[in-house]
ChimeraX commands (.cxc) that place a marker at each C-alpha (Angstrom):
marker #1 position 0.00,0.00,0.00 radius 0.5
marker #1 position 1.45,3.30,-1.14 radius 0.5
marker #1 position -0.34,6.45,-0.08 radius 0.5
marker #1 position -0.12,10.18,0.37 radius 0.5
marker #1 position -1.26,11.48,3.78 radius 0.5
marker #1 position -2.34,15.10,4.34 radius 0.5
marker #1 position -3.09,16.99,7.55 radius 0.5
marker #1 position -4.26,20.60,7.75 radius 0.5
marker #1 position -6.78,20.19,10.58 radius 0.5
marker #1 position -4.94,22.05,13.33 radius 0.5
marker #1 position -1.72,24.02,13.83 radius 0.5
marker #1 position 0.38,22.38,11.11 radius 0.5
marker #1 position 0.42,21.75,7.40 radius 0.5
marker #1 position 1.80,18.25,6.88 radius 0.5
marker #1 position 2.16,15.63,4.18 radius 0.5
marker #1 position 3.83,12.23,3.97 radius 0.5
marker #1 position 4.29,9.44,1.45 radius 0.5
marker #1 position 3.93,6.02,3.06 radius 0.5
marker #1 position 4.73,2.53,1.72 radius 0.5
marker #1 position 3.45,-0.21,4.01 radius 0.5
marker #1 position 5.24,-2.97,2.10 radius 0.5
marker #1 position 8.73,-1.57,2.52 radius 0.5
marker #1 position 10.11,1.31,4.54 radius 0.5
marker #1 position 7.03,2.91,6.03 radius 0.5
marker #1 position 7.39,6.69,5.66 radius 0.5
marker #1 position 9.38,7.44,2.52 radius 0.5
marker #1 position 9.21,11.23,2.70 radius 0.5
marker #1 position 7.41,13.74,4.93 radius 0.5
marker #1 position 7.32,17.40,5.84 radius 0.5
marker #1 position 5.44,19.34,8.50 radius 0.5
marker #1 position 5.19,23.12,8.81 radius 0.5
marker #1 position 3.82,24.62,12.05 radius 0.5
marker #1 position 1.15,27.21,11.22 radius 0.5
marker #1 position -2.19,28.50,12.43 radius 0.5
marker #1 position -3.16,30.12,9.12 radius 0.5
marker #1 position -2.07,29.90,5.51 radius 0.5
marker #1 position -2.71,26.18,4.94 radius 0.5
marker #1 position -4.32,26.86,1.57 radius 0.5
marker #1 position -1.21,28.58,0.23 radius 0.5
marker #1 position 1.27,26.13,1.78 radius 0.5
marker #1 position -0.33,22.74,1.12 radius 0.5
marker #1 position 0.12,22.07,-2.60 radius 0.5
marker #1 position 3.78,23.26,-2.75 radius 0.5
marker #1 position 4.44,21.06,0.31 radius 0.5
marker #1 position 2.76,18.06,-1.37 radius 0.5
marker #1 position 4.86,18.64,-4.48 radius 0.5
marker #1 position 8.08,18.67,-2.42 radius 0.5
marker #1 position 7.14,15.50,-0.55 radius 0.5
marker #1 position 6.17,13.65,-3.73 radius 0.5
marker #1 position 9.46,14.68,-5.37 radius 0.5
marker #1 position 11.45,13.53,-2.33 radius 0.5
marker #1 position 9.65,10.17,-2.37 radius 0.5
marker #1 position 10.60,9.47,-5.98 radius 0.5
marker #1 position 7.03,8.37,-6.71 radius 0.5
marker #1 position 4.43,9.71,-9.11 radius 0.5
marker #1 position 0.76,10.13,-8.23 radius 0.5
marker #1 position 0.08,7.18,-10.55 radius 0.5
marker #1 position 2.12,5.01,-8.16 radius 0.5
marker #1 position -0.20,5.71,-5.20 radius 0.5
marker #1 position -3.03,3.47,-4.03 radius 0.5
marker #1 position -4.93,6.05,-1.99 radius 0.5
marker #1 position -4.90,9.51,-0.44 radius 0.5
marker #1 position -5.47,9.91,3.31 radius 0.5
marker #1 position -6.61,13.12,4.99 radius 0.5
marker #1 position -7.48,14.20,8.52 radius 0.5
marker #1 position -11.19,14.95,8.87 radius 0.5
marker #1 position -11.25,16.69,12.25 radius 0.5
marker #1 position -12.25,17.85,14.64 radius 0.5
marker #1 position -10.20,20.97,14.04 radius 0.5
marker #1 position -10.20,24.30,12.28 radius 0.5
marker #1 position -13.17,24.78,9.93 radius 0.5
marker #1 position -10.95,26.43,7.32 radius 0.5
marker #1 position -8.10,23.96,7.74 radius 0.5
marker #1 position -10.39,20.97,7.35 radius 0.5
marker #1 position -11.93,22.34,4.17 radius 0.5
marker #1 position -8.49,23.00,2.69 radius 0.5
marker #1 position -7.14,19.51,3.37 radius 0.5
marker #1 position -10.26,17.59,2.40 radius 0.5
marker #1 position -10.76,19.55,-0.81 radius 0.5
marker #1 position -7.13,18.99,-1.82 radius 0.5
marker #1 position -7.30,15.27,-1.00 radius 0.5
marker #1 position -10.50,14.82,-2.99 radius 0.5
marker #1 position -9.03,16.68,-5.94 radius 0.5
marker #1 position -5.85,14.64,-5.91 radius 0.5
marker #1 position -7.81,11.41,-5.59 radius 0.5
marker #1 position -10.05,12.35,-8.47 radius 0.5
marker #1 position -7.13,13.31,-10.70 radius 0.5
marker #1 position -5.19,10.13,-9.89 radius 0.5
marker #1 position -8.34,7.92,-9.93 radius 0.5
marker #1 position -7.62,6.52,-6.47 radius 0.5
marker #1 position -9.78,6.38,-3.32 radius 0.5
marker #1 position -9.60,8.99,-0.56 radius 0.5
marker #1 position -9.80,7.90,3.09 radius 0.5
marker #1 position -10.54,10.07,6.13 radius 0.5
marker #1 position -8.80,9.74,9.51 radius 0.5
marker #1 position -10.06,11.33,12.72 radius 0.5
marker #1 position -7.70,13.84,14.32 radius 0.5
marker #1 position -8.48,12.37,17.74 radius 0.5
marker #1 position -7.64,8.84,16.55 radius 0.5
marker #1 position -4.35,10.05,15.07 radius 0.5
marker #1 position -3.41,11.66,18.39 radius 0.5
marker #1 position -4.28,8.51,20.34 radius 0.5
marker #1 position -2.74,5.91,17.99 radius 0.5
marker #1 position 0.85,5.95,19.36 radius 0.5
marker #1 position -0.46,5.09,22.84 radius 0.5
marker #1 position -2.86,2.32,21.94 radius 0.5
marker #1 position -1.72,-1.28,21.89 radius 0.5
marker #1 position -1.02,-4.44,23.79 radius 0.5
marker #1 position 1.63,-2.92,26.09 radius 0.5
marker #1 position -0.55,-0.02,27.20 radius 0.5
marker #1 position -2.92,-0.81,30.07 radius 0.5
marker #1 position -4.19,2.74,30.49 radius 0.5
marker #1 position -7.05,4.57,28.77 radius 0.5
marker #1 position -6.10,7.29,26.30 radius 0.5
marker #1 position -7.88,10.63,26.48 radius 0.5
marker #1 position -7.64,12.67,23.29 radius 0.5
marker #1 position -8.55,16.31,23.79 radius 0.5
marker #1 position -8.30,19.09,21.21 radius 0.5
marker #1 position -8.71,22.72,22.25 radius 0.5
marker #1 position -12.13,24.00,21.17 radius 0.5
marker #1 position -11.73,27.36,22.98 radius 0.5
marker #1 position -13.94,28.89,25.69 radius 0.5
marker #1 position -13.07,26.14,28.22 radius 0.5
marker #1 position -14.30,23.41,25.89 radius 0.5
marker #1 position -12.50,20.54,24.15 radius 0.5
marker #1 position -13.16,18.05,21.41 radius 0.5
marker #1 position -13.00,14.85,23.42 radius 0.5
marker #1 position -12.71,11.13,22.76 radius 0.5
marker #1 position -11.71,8.46,25.28 radius 0.5
marker #1 position -10.18,5.18,24.11 radius 0.5
marker #1 position -9.62,1.95,25.97 radius 0.5
marker #1 position -6.08,0.52,25.85 radius 0.5
marker #1 position -7.22,-1.86,23.12 radius 0.5
marker #1 position -8.42,1.02,20.95 radius 0.5
marker #1 position -12.15,0.64,21.58 radius 0.5
marker #1 position -14.07,3.86,22.12 radius 0.5
marker #1 position -15.21,4.48,25.70 radius 0.5
marker #1 position -16.52,8.01,25.11 radius 0.5
marker #1 position -17.47,8.82,21.51 radius 0.5
marker #1 position -16.16,12.02,19.88 radius 0.5
marker #1 position -17.97,15.04,21.27 radius 0.5
marker #1 position -17.68,18.70,22.17 radius 0.5
marker #1 position -17.38,18.79,25.95 radius 0.5
marker #1 position -16.54,21.21,28.78 radius 0.5
marker #1 position -12.92,21.01,29.87 radius 0.5
marker #1 position -13.96,19.76,33.30 radius 0.5
marker #1 position -15.58,16.71,31.68 radius 0.5
marker #1 position -12.23,15.71,30.16 radius 0.5
marker #1 position -10.55,16.24,33.54 radius 0.5
marker #1 position -13.19,14.05,35.20 radius 0.5
marker #1 position -12.66,11.31,32.62 radius 0.5
marker #1 position -8.94,11.36,33.41 radius 0.5
marker #1 position -9.48,10.96,37.15 radius 0.5
marker #1 position -11.31,7.63,36.80 radius 0.5
marker #1 position -8.03,5.78,36.12 radius 0.5
marker #1 position -4.39,6.69,35.36 radius 0.5
marker #1 position -4.52,7.83,31.75 radius 0.5
marker #1 position -2.48,8.97,28.78 radius 0.5
marker #1 position -3.64,12.44,27.80 radius 0.5
marker #1 position -2.92,13.56,24.23 radius 0.5
marker #1 position -3.87,16.45,22.00 radius 0.5
marker #1 position -3.59,20.21,21.87 radius 0.5
marker #1 position -5.63,20.51,25.11 radius 0.5
marker #1 position -3.63,17.83,26.96 radius 0.5
marker #1 position -1.76,20.32,29.14 radius 0.5
marker #1 position -5.00,22.03,30.15 radius 0.5
marker #1 position -6.48,18.67,31.16 radius 0.5
marker #1 position -3.30,17.79,33.07 radius 0.5
marker #1 position -3.48,21.14,34.89 radius 0.5
marker #1 position -7.01,20.30,35.97 radius 0.5
marker #1 position -5.82,16.92,37.21 radius 0.5
marker #1 position -3.09,18.56,39.29 radius 0.5
marker #1 position -5.75,20.69,40.98 radius 0.5
marker #1 position -7.69,17.49,41.72 radius 0.5
marker #1 position -4.55,15.90,43.21 radius 0.5
marker #1 position -4.38,13.29,40.45 radius 0.5
marker #1 position -1.61,12.55,37.97 radius 0.5
marker #1 position -1.68,11.30,34.36 radius 0.5
marker #1 position 0.64,8.60,33.06 radius 0.5
marker #1 position 1.62,10.57,29.96 radius 0.5
marker #1 position 0.94,14.08,28.68 radius 0.5
marker #1 position 1.52,14.65,24.95 radius 0.5
marker #1 position 0.40,18.18,24.14 radius 0.5
marker #1 position 1.66,18.59,20.59 radius 0.5
marker #1 position -0.31,21.07,18.49 radius 0.5
marker #1 position -1.01,18.64,15.64 radius 0.5
marker #1 position -0.96,14.86,15.25 radius 0.5
marker #1 position 2.06,13.07,13.82 radius 0.5
marker #1 position 1.55,12.76,10.06 radius 0.5
marker #1 position 3.23,9.34,10.20 radius 0.5
marker #1 position 0.42,7.99,12.36 radius 0.5
marker #1 position -2.19,9.57,10.09 radius 0.5
marker #1 position -0.60,7.60,7.25 radius 0.5
marker #1 position -0.43,4.33,9.21 radius 0.5
marker #1 position -4.08,4.50,10.23 radius 0.5
marker #1 position -5.10,5.38,6.68 radius 0.5
marker #1 position -3.21,2.40,5.32 radius 0.5
marker #1 position -5.21,-0.16,7.32 radius 0.5
marker #1 position -8.71,1.30,7.05 radius 0.5
marker #1 position -10.92,-0.76,4.74 radius 0.5
marker #1 position -11.94,1.11,1.62 radius 0.5
marker #1 position -15.38,2.64,1.87 radius 0.5
marker #1 position -15.52,2.65,5.68 radius 0.5
marker #1 position -13.97,6.08,6.31 radius 0.5
marker #1 position -15.14,8.68,3.80 radius 0.5
marker #1 position -13.31,12.02,3.69 radius 0.5
marker #1 position -16.10,14.01,5.34 radius 0.5
marker #1 position -15.37,16.76,7.88 radius 0.5
marker #1 position -16.05,15.94,11.53 radius 0.5
marker #1 position -16.85,19.38,12.95 radius 0.5
marker #1 position -18.62,18.32,16.19 radius 0.5
marker #1 position -20.10,21.82,16.54 radius 0.5
marker #1 position -21.74,24.51,14.44 radius 0.5
marker #1 position -19.53,27.26,13.00 radius 0.5
marker #1 position -19.03,30.40,15.08 radius 0.5
marker #1 position -20.17,32.62,12.20 radius 0.5
marker #1 position -23.90,32.38,11.57 radius 0.5
marker #1 position -26.07,34.11,8.94 radius 0.5
marker #1 position -27.61,37.29,10.34 radius 0.5
marker #1 position -31.10,36.61,9.06 radius 0.5
marker #1 position -32.71,38.93,11.59 radius 0.5
marker #1 position -30.70,41.85,10.23 radius 0.5
marker #1 position -31.35,41.18,6.56 radius 0.5
marker #1 position -32.69,44.04,4.51 radius 0.5
marker #1 position -36.24,43.77,3.16 radius 0.5
marker #1 position -36.51,43.17,-0.57 radius 0.5
marker #1 position -38.19,45.77,-2.74 radius 0.5
marker link #1:1,2 radius 0.2
marker link #1:2,3 radius 0.2
marker link #1:3,4 radius 0.2
marker link #1:4,5 radius 0.2
marker link #1:5,6 radius 0.2
marker link #1:6,7 radius 0.2
marker link #1:7,8 radius 0.2
marker link #1:8,9 radius 0.2
marker link #1:9,10 radius 0.2
marker link #1:10,11 radius 0.2
marker link #1:11,12 radius 0.2
marker link #1:12,13 radius 0.2
marker link #1:13,14 radius 0.2
marker link #1:14,15 radius 0.2
marker link #1:15,16 radius 0.2
marker link #1:16,17 radius 0.2
marker link #1:17,18 radius 0.2
marker link #1:18,19 radius 0.2
marker link #1:19,20 radius 0.2
marker link #1:20,21 radius 0.2
marker link #1:21,22 radius 0.2
marker link #1:22,23 radius 0.2
marker link #1:23,24 radius 0.2
marker link #1:24,25 radius 0.2
marker link #1:25,26 radius 0.2
marker link #1:26,27 radius 0.2
marker link #1:27,28 radius 0.2
marker link #1:28,29 radius 0.2
marker link #1:29,30 radius 0.2
marker link #1:30,31 radius 0.2
marker link #1:31,32 radius 0.2
marker link #1:32,33 radius 0.2
marker link #1:33,34 radius 0.2
marker link #1:34,35 radius 0.2
marker link #1:35,36 radius 0.2
marker link #1:36,37 radius 0.2
marker link #1:37,38 radius 0.2
marker link #1:38,39 radius 0.2
marker link #1:39,40 radius 0.2
marker link #1:40,41 radius 0.2
marker link #1:41,42 radius 0.2
marker link #1:42,43 radius 0.2
marker link #1:43,44 radius 0.2
marker link #1:44,45 radius 0.2
marker link #1:45,46 radius 0.2
marker link #1:46,47 radius 0.2
marker link #1:47,48 radius 0.2
marker link #1:48,49 radius 0.2
marker link #1:49,50 radius 0.2
marker link #1:50,51 radius 0.2
marker link #1:51,52 radius 0.2
marker link #1:52,53 radius 0.2
marker link #1:53,54 radius 0.2
marker link #1:54,55 radius 0.2
marker link #1:55,56 radius 0.2
marker link #1:56,57 radius 0.2
marker link #1:57,58 radius 0.2
marker link #1:58,59 radius 0.2
marker link #1:59,60 radius 0.2
marker link #1:60,61 radius 0.2
marker link #1:61,62 radius 0.2
marker link #1:62,63 radius 0.2
marker link #1:63,64 radius 0.2
marker link #1:64,65 radius 0.2
marker link #1:65,66 radius 0.2
marker link #1:66,67 radius 0.2
marker link #1:67,68 radius 0.2
marker link #1:68,69 radius 0.2
marker link #1:69,70 radius 0.2
marker link #1:70,71 radius 0.2
marker link #1:71,72 radius 0.2
marker link #1:72,73 radius 0.2
marker link #1:73,74 radius 0.2
marker link #1:74,75 radius 0.2
marker link #1:75,76 radius 0.2
marker link #1:76,77 radius 0.2
marker link #1:77,78 radius 0.2
marker link #1:78,79 radius 0.2
marker link #1:79,80 radius 0.2
marker link #1:80,81 radius 0.2
marker link #1:81,82 radius 0.2
marker link #1:82,83 radius 0.2
marker link #1:83,84 radius 0.2
marker link #1:84,85 radius 0.2
marker link #1:85,86 radius 0.2
marker link #1:86,87 radius 0.2
marker link #1:87,88 radius 0.2
marker link #1:88,89 radius 0.2
marker link #1:89,90 radius 0.2
marker link #1:90,91 radius 0.2
marker link #1:91,92 radius 0.2
marker link #1:92,93 radius 0.2
marker link #1:93,94 radius 0.2
marker link #1:94,95 radius 0.2
marker link #1:95,96 radius 0.2
marker link #1:96,97 radius 0.2
marker link #1:97,98 radius 0.2
marker link #1:98,99 radius 0.2
marker link #1:99,100 radius 0.2
marker link #1:100,101 radius 0.2
marker link #1:101,102 radius 0.2
marker link #1:102,103 radius 0.2
marker link #1:103,104 radius 0.2
marker link #1:104,105 radius 0.2
marker link #1:105,106 radius 0.2
marker link #1:106,107 radius 0.2
marker link #1:107,108 radius 0.2
marker link #1:108,109 radius 0.2
marker link #1:109,110 radius 0.2
marker link #1:110,111 radius 0.2
marker link #1:111,112 radius 0.2
marker link #1:112,113 radius 0.2
marker link #1:113,114 radius 0.2
marker link #1:114,115 radius 0.2
marker link #1:115,116 radius 0.2
marker link #1:116,117 radius 0.2
marker link #1:117,118 radius 0.2
marker link #1:118,119 radius 0.2
marker link #1:119,120 radius 0.2
marker link #1:120,121 radius 0.2
marker link #1:121,122 radius 0.2
marker link #1:122,123 radius 0.2
marker link #1:123,124 radius 0.2
marker link #1:124,125 radius 0.2
marker link #1:125,126 radius 0.2
marker link #1:126,127 radius 0.2
marker link #1:127,128 radius 0.2
marker link #1:128,129 radius 0.2
marker link #1:129,130 radius 0.2
marker link #1:130,131 radius 0.2
marker link #1:131,132 radius 0.2
marker link #1:132,133 radius 0.2
marker link #1:133,134 radius 0.2
marker link #1:134,135 radius 0.2
marker link #1:135,136 radius 0.2
marker link #1:136,137 radius 0.2
marker link #1:137,138 radius 0.2
marker link #1:138,139 radius 0.2
marker link #1:139,140 radius 0.2
marker link #1:140,141 radius 0.2
marker link #1:141,142 radius 0.2
marker link #1:142,143 radius 0.2
marker link #1:143,144 radius 0.2
marker link #1:144,145 radius 0.2
marker link #1:145,146 radius 0.2
marker link #1:146,147 radius 0.2
marker link #1:147,148 radius 0.2
marker link #1:148,149 radius 0.2
marker link #1:149,150 radius 0.2
marker link #1:150,151 radius 0.2
marker link #1:151,152 radius 0.2
marker link #1:152,153 radius 0.2
marker link #1:153,154 radius 0.2
marker link #1:154,155 radius 0.2
marker link #1:155,156 radius 0.2
marker link #1:156,157 radius 0.2
marker link #1:157,158 radius 0.2
marker link #1:158,159 radius 0.2
marker link #1:159,160 radius 0.2
marker link #1:160,161 radius 0.2
marker link #1:161,162 radius 0.2
marker link #1:162,163 radius 0.2
marker link #1:163,164 radius 0.2
marker link #1:164,165 radius 0.2
marker link #1:165,166 radius 0.2
marker link #1:166,167 radius 0.2
marker link #1:167,168 radius 0.2
marker link #1:168,169 radius 0.2
marker link #1:169,170 radius 0.2
marker link #1:170,171 radius 0.2
marker link #1:171,172 radius 0.2
marker link #1:172,173 radius 0.2
marker link #1:173,174 radius 0.2
marker link #1:174,175 radius 0.2
marker link #1:175,176 radius 0.2
marker link #1:176,177 radius 0.2
marker link #1:177,178 radius 0.2
marker link #1:178,179 radius 0.2
marker link #1:179,180 radius 0.2
marker link #1:180,181 radius 0.2
marker link #1:181,182 radius 0.2
marker link #1:182,183 radius 0.2
marker link #1:183,184 radius 0.2
marker link #1:184,185 radius 0.2
marker link #1:185,186 radius 0.2
marker link #1:186,187 radius 0.2
marker link #1:187,188 radius 0.2
marker link #1:188,189 radius 0.2
marker link #1:189,190 radius 0.2
marker link #1:190,191 radius 0.2
marker link #1:191,192 radius 0.2
marker link #1:192,193 radius 0.2
marker link #1:193,194 radius 0.2
marker link #1:194,195 radius 0.2
marker link #1:195,196 radius 0.2
marker link #1:196,197 radius 0.2
marker link #1:197,198 radius 0.2
marker link #1:198,199 radius 0.2
marker link #1:199,200 radius 0.2
marker link #1:200,201 radius 0.2
marker link #1:201,202 radius 0.2
marker link #1:202,203 radius 0.2
marker link #1:203,204 radius 0.2
marker link #1:204,205 radius 0.2
marker link #1:205,206 radius 0.2
marker link #1:206,207 radius 0.2
marker link #1:207,208 radius 0.2
marker link #1:208,209 radius 0.2
marker link #1:209,210 radius 0.2
marker link #1:210,211 radius 0.2
marker link #1:211,212 radius 0.2
marker link #1:212,213 radius 0.2
marker link #1:213,214 radius 0.2
marker link #1:214,215 radius 0.2
marker link #1:215,216 radius 0.2
marker link #1:216,217 radius 0.2
marker link #1:217,218 radius 0.2
marker link #1:218,219 radius 0.2
marker link #1:219,220 radius 0.2
marker link #1:220,221 radius 0.2
marker link #1:221,222 radius 0.2
marker link #1:222,223 radius 0.2
marker link #1:223,224 radius 0.2
marker link #1:224,225 radius 0.2
marker link #1:225,226 radius 0.2
marker link #1:226,227 radius 0.2
view
């Protein structure tokens, strides 16, 4: 399985070429950024593809993060992935940002739950809680920060995501301690690629997972009357 993975959901613009049959990640690049994903993504993809030595015709699929995350960032990444998939005539697969954050800490050797929390502002987080075997304990949702802190007090937990430090701070106030705190601002593009490589085709469409309505709403009440 050869694939191109793209992530523009949060505070990075990232791409990687992955070959599951040989060396894993062949080429990758990640640029920290809060804005400007639209301008940065396609030149970054071109550099990564050139470094990999592969053509788009050599790929089996495109993988893209589907959120939760920035509304604009998600639209940029998903639109680019769909366009590339259409041009290359290959399927496009979506990967949850929360799953990508949690993936490095899920497995046989980990006996602790994994709490993935992404900053949603205003003392809220995008939250998902995984068992050590990867099963979902709390489904993806928009939740108050204190709910994520409460989930982490039930058992020693790995806390990951852009809101991980905020959750850990709440645990310290509750006189509890996490096993691991990984507060990186964006998931590792390598794990996005690895998850995308094993997802069965057709089970993970590249649709945005917003988990809440956009902040900007139409001002219907202030609309001008038509003549």
